[in-house]
C-alpha positions as semicolon CSV with decimal commas, in nm:
position;residue;x (nm);y (nm);z (nm)
1;M;0,024;1,505;0,677
2;T;-0,001;1,324;0,346
3;T;-0,286;1,339;0,098
4;H;-0,174;1,007;-0,049
5;L;-0,403;0,785;0,157
6;P;-0,606;0,493;0,022
7;V;-0,959;0,552;-0,102
8;T;-1,155;0,234;-0,050
9;P;-1,304;0,015;-0,182
10;A;-1,113;0,087;-0,504
11;W;-0,779;0,125;-0,321
12;T;-0,675;0,423;-0,525
13;C;-0,467;0,711;-0,394
14;G;-0,660;1,011;-0,262
15;G;-0,375;1,240;-0,364
16;C;-0,302;1,137;-0,722
17;G;-0,556;0,870;-0,822
18;A;-0,298;0,597;-0,887
19;H;-0,319;0,249;-0,738
20;W;-0,243;0,272;-0,367
21;P;0,029;0,272;-0,244
22;C;0,137;0,513;-0,517
23;Q;0,501;0,606;-0,579
24;T;0,474;0,915;-0,360
25;R;0,324;0,722;-0,069
26;R;0,588;0,451;-0,107
27;Q;0,860;0,715;-0,070
28;E;0,682;0,863;0,231
29;L;0,645;0,521;0,393
30;R;1,012;0,434;0,330
31;A;1,114;0,756;0,507
32;E;0,862;0,713;0,789
33;Y;0,965;0,352;0,859
34;E;1,334;0,388;0,774
35;A;1,443;0,254;1,112
36;A;1,165;-0,006;1,132
37;P;1,138;-0,209;0,809
38;V;0,959;-0,498;0,982
39;S;0,695;-0,258;1,110
40;L;0,650;-0,129;0,755
41;A;0,602;-0,483;0,626
42;L;0,347;-0,557;0,901
43;Y;0,156;-0,236;0,828
44;L;0,144;-0,310;0,457
45;A;0,048;-0,673;0,518
46;A;-0,251;-0,553;0,719
47;Q;-0,344;-0,317;0,435
48;L;-0,310;-0,607;0,191
49;V;-0,553;-0,817;0,394
50;D;-0,807;-0,533;0,395
51;A;-0,759;-0,469;0,024
52;S;-0,796;-0,837;-0,064
53;H;-1,157;-0,824;0,057
54;D;-1,238;-0,524;-0,163
55;L;-1,026;-0,635;-0,459
56;A;-1,121;-1,003;-0,468
57;H;-1,111;-0,992;-0,850
58;V;-0,741;-0,896;-0,853
59;P;-0,496;-1,191;-0,853
60;A;-0,330;-1,245;-0,516
61;G;0,020;-1,225;-0,669
62;H;-0,056;-0,884;-0,813
63;L;-0,177;-0,756;-0,477
64;H;0,129;-0,898;-0,304
65;N;0,361;-0,719;-0,547
66;R;0,162;-0,398;-0,518
67;F;0,154;-0,388;-0,137
68;L;0,469;-0,574;-0,031
69;G;0,689;-0,647;-0,331
70;W;0,848;-0,302;-0,338
71;T;0,961;-0,315;0,026
72;R;1,262;-0,541;-0,030
C-alpha cells in the first residue's frame, strides 16, 4: 500500500508533500497499470476533473501536464 496518495484540496502528496501525482506515485502507477495504459489515462483524467474543482486558480494546461502529460 502506498503512502503517496493525494491530500485534498491542495492535491499534494501525503507521502512526500510534492504536487500529486509525485514522481514516486507516477512510478507506482506506471507499474500498476503497465498492461492497461488506457485505464491509467482514464483514472488520471477522473483525478484531473476532481482536482480542477479544488485548483480552479491553476491554469488548465498546467493541470493537464501534471495529471496526464507524463503518461505518454
